[in-house]
N, C-alpha and C positions, 0 to 999 in steps of 0.2 A: 296352562292358566285357565282355559275354559273348563277343564275337568274338575279343577278345584273351585270353580265358580267365582273367578275374579271378575270384578266389575269391568264391563267392556271399555269404559273410558280409561281405567287403570291399565288394561292390556295394551291399549294404544300408546300410552306413555312408556310402559316398561319394555315393550317389545324391542324398541330401538336399543335399549341397554343390554339386550341379550345377543346382539349381533356384533361380534368382534370384526374389526377391519384393520388391514395393514395396507398402507399406500406408500409406494416408493416414488420419490421425486428425484430427478436427475439434474445435477449441476446447478444448484441454486447458490446464491451468494451467502457468505458466512453471516452477514447481517440478517438476511431473511431466515436462515437456519436457526440462529439464536433467538429471534423473535418468535418463530414457530414453536421452539422448544419451551420457552417461557409461557406462551399462551396455552399450549397443550398441557403443561404441568399444572397450570391453574385450574384446568378442567378435570384433572385426574388421569390424564393420558400421558404420553411421553413421545419424544422424537429422538431417534438414534442418528447421530451425526458424526462426522470425522472429528477425531480429537484435535487435529490441527485447525479445524474451523472454530472450535470453542476457544482456542488460544489466540486466534487471529493470524496464525502462520499461513493458512490456506485461504484463498479468496473464494473458492468454490468447493461445494461438497454435495454428495448425494445424501438424501435424508430418508429415513424410514419412519413414517408416522404410525403410532400405535395407539388405538383408541377403539371405543365402541361407536356404533352409528349415532347414538344420542350425542356423544361428545363431539363427533365430527360436525353434526348439525349446528351445535353451539359454537364451534370453532369458526364456521363460516360467518356467523353473526359478528364475532369479535374481529375477524380479519377485515370486515367491511370498513372498519374505521382506521385501518393501518396504512402507512405510506409504503414506499419501496416496492410497489407492485403487488403487495399482499392482498389488496382488494380484488385484483384480477385473479390471483391464485385461488382465493376463496371461491370465486365463481366457478373456476375449473374443477376444484375439488367437489363442489356440489354437483356439477354435471357428471363427473365420473361416478360418483356414488349412485346417482339416478340410473346410470347405464347398468351398473351391477345389480340394481334392484329390479330392472326391467327383465321379466322372464318370458313375455309373450310378444310375438310379432305377427301381424297379418300381412302376408306377402301376396300381392295381387299380380298375377301373371296372365295377361290377356283375359280370357273368360274364366280363368281359374283363380281360386282364392285358397291359399294354404295358411292354416292357423298354426303357426310354429309355437312351440312351448308346451302345448298340451301333451304332445308325444314327440318322439324323435322321428323325423322323416327320412325317407330313403330315395336316393338318386341312383337309378339303375344304369349301368354302362353298356352302350352299344358301340363297339369299335368297328369302324368301316375302313380298316387298314390291313395290309398284309404282314405288318411287322410289329404288332403290339407286343409289349414285354411279357404279357400274361398269356400269350398264345391264343387269344380268343378273337383275333381280328378276322372279320368275315372275308376280306378280299384275298386271303390265302387260298380260298376255295375257287381257284381259277378254272376248274373243270365244269362249273355251273354256268348256264346261260344267264344273261342279264336279268331276265324276268324271273327265273327260278331263284336266283340269288336274292333279288329284292323281296320276293315272297317269303323266303326263309328268314331274312332279317326282320321283316314285319311280324312274322309269327313269333320270333324270338322275343321281340319287344313286347308283344301282347302277353306272352307268358311271364315276362318280368313284372308287368302290371298286375297280372293275376296273382303273382307271388307276393306282391306288396309294395312295388315301386310307386312312389308318389310323383316322381319326375323321371323322364327318360332323357339321358344325355348322349347325344350322337356326335361322334368325332371322326374326322376323315384324315387326320394326320397323327402319326405316332409321336408322343412326347417322351418316349423312353430315353434314358441316358445314351448319348451318342447318335440319336436319330437325326437323319438328314431331312431338311424341310422339303415339302412338296409344293408344286405350283398351285396358284389360285385355281387354274383351270381344272387340274386333277382333283383338288379338294372339292370343288363344286360338283364335278362328275360323280364323285363317290357319295356325297351327302344329300344333295337336293332331291333326287328322285325318291330316296328313302324318306326324307322329311315330308315330302308331299303326301306319301302314302300313310305315314304315321299320323299326320295331323287329321286325317279322315277316319282312322281306324282305332285309335286309342283315346281314352277319355282322361288323360293326365297331361300336364304341361310337357312340351318337348324343349330341350335345351340344345344349343349348338356349342360344342367344344372347339373353339377356334380363337386365334389371335389376329386374324385377317379381317379388316372391315368389309371387304368385298364379299367374303363368304358369309359373314354375319348378316349383312344386308339382304342377300339372297335368301338366307334361311328365315329371317324375320318376315320377308315377303311371302313365305310359304307356310306360315303357321307356327314358327318358333316364337316363344315369348320370354326366353332367358338365354343370355350369352355367358358362357363359361370361358373366361379369358385367362389363360395361364400366365400371361405377361403382365397382368395387373394394369391394363389400360395404358401401357407405355406408348402405344400408337394413338395420338390425339384423334385420329379419324374414327377409331373404334368408339370412343365416348360419344362423339357426335352422332354416329349411327344409332347407338342405343338410345340416346336422348330423343332423337327424332321419332323413333318407333315407340317411345314410352315403355321400353322393355325392362326386364330385370337384368342384373349382372352379378356374376360371381367374380370378385377381384381376388386373384391369387398372388401370393408372394413366390417369386422364383429368383434365385441368384444366378445370373448369367443366362445362358440359353441351353436348350436340351443337349446340344453337341458338347458343351463345355461344363455344364453345371455340376457334374460329379467329380471334377478334377480337383481334389483336395479343397473342398469348400471350408472356409474359415470365417468366424465371427468374433468380434470383441465381446459382444453381449447379445446372444442369439435372440431372445424374446424381445428385448428392447428394439433391436434393429428391425425385426419383422413388424412389430407394432408401429414403428415410425414409418416404415415403407407403406404399410396398409393405410395408415392415417392420412398420409400425403395423397395416396391414390384416391381415397374417399373424397378428399377436398377437390381434387382435379375432376372427379366425376360430377360432383355437385356444381362446380364452376361451369361444366359443359352442359348442364341442364338435366342431368340424371336425377330422378327423384330419390332422395336418401332412403326412403322407405322401401325401395326396390334393390338396395345394395346388400349383397351377402359377401362375407370375407372368408378367405381360405388361407391358412398359414403355409400351405404348400408342402406337405409331407413328401419327401423324396425328390424335391426340386431344388437342387443346390444344397442338400443337407446330408451329413454323414448319418450312419445308423444311430450314433449317440445323439445327434441333433434331433432326429425324429422322435426318439424316446423322450427327450426333454420336452419337446413340444407337446406330446401327448400327456405328459405328466402335469404340464402347466397350462393346459388349454383354457382354464377358467380366466386366466389373466387377459385373454383377448376380449373379454367382455368390456374392457375399458373403452373399446371403440364404439360400443352401443349398437352393434349390428349383429344379425344372425350369423352363426359360425358354421361353416361346412368343412369337413375334413374327408380325405380319401386315403385311408390306410390299406385299402383292398389289395392283397397279394403283393405288397411292396417288399423291396429287397431287405429292409431291416427285419421283417418277419422271417424271411428266408435265412438270414444270418443267425437268428436266434434258434430256429428250428432245424437248420441245415436241410431246407426243403426247397424244391422247385416251385415256380409260381402256381402251378395247378394244384400243389399239395399244401397251400398256405391258408386254406379256408378256416380252420379252427383258430389259427393265429389272427386272422382277420376278424373273426367273430369276437374274440377276446378284446382286441383293440377297439372295436366298435362299441362294445358294452361299456368299457372304461371311458371312452369318449362321451357317450351318452350321460354317464354319471357326472361328467365334468360340465355338462350343460350345452353340449354341441347340439345344433338344431337339425342339421342335415348330414347324412353319411353317404358318400359316393362309393358304391360297391359293385362287384361282379356277382357275388353270391347272394342275391336278394332274398330268396326264401329263407335261407339259414340265418341271415342277419335279422330279418324281420321277426322270426320266431324268438331269437335271443332277446331282441329289444322289447318284444311284447311282454316277456317275463320281467326284464329289468325295469321297464317303465312302470309296470304294475307295482313293483316294490318301491321304486323311487317316488311315485306319485300318490302313495297312500296318505 
């Protein structure tokens, strides 16, 4: 429009007409569905509903609203005058559309500020375990003295930052399928000395990958500004700790626990169930005092998902924008890549890079990876293309 010298006011009016939108509503009454259909038809859009809802045989139906952004904006104005809860629904539709239009987030983590949306950010993984699925756990190096091991870990993290990591994520307990939990004492022993050193020697935020409030609190006391909780704040104590320290949090979806999560995971509606889970976790976080602007969501690739589930999540990542929060995903070296390539974890780098580029194309804000340098270079090219 600018190239053909359209009037700026005209661009503002017409741009919304150029943005198509599909919004799915779950289990609305047939009365609501029929009113929605009539109102949308009057605006030039449409609503797909169950045939039985139109005839009155079904009391509830899912709906697919089909319109452009301009029509949705006008629908909100019309629903404001309607009964049967349509006024509230109009407000929800307006909120969701604003979530999808929001492309940039400013994430404040202690003394650091990350401007998400301008480019894809990278979280580099530092595994302080002997049994990481990817084989990179530092505590398998039992022949090294404690001080030597800590220095090697710090140097490794510094190299990740040099390679392009925007956040360093430190974990002291393996979450691979079938992994056994470790004690709080052991997790503290593995992580806190390293976190103390990293907080002094690197200039990016440090994250703690834990679901234990005691470990999170000790880490936050020693310079961590982000908690990466694979259990999605199931433990109420975790939310209280994060709120007290005014820290950031990654809320992840996991079905079951690491020991059981990969035993035939099943869903009636994969994306709907994950979004519902994460939405409720966000509400719990806010109710506990966590600043919504410091919440990141993670659909949890590999955590209670089959290979097919993981591929579907990656294909439909943009749908998680409905929650209005930055999105993090961790495809790095995961088993679904191994099944496609018939490759061991150490040989899944190119599959990881491919997954990361596609995720960035879907609007993901942060990628949690082992191979920082390779992913950084790929993203630098893809971001240059996407952001033209």
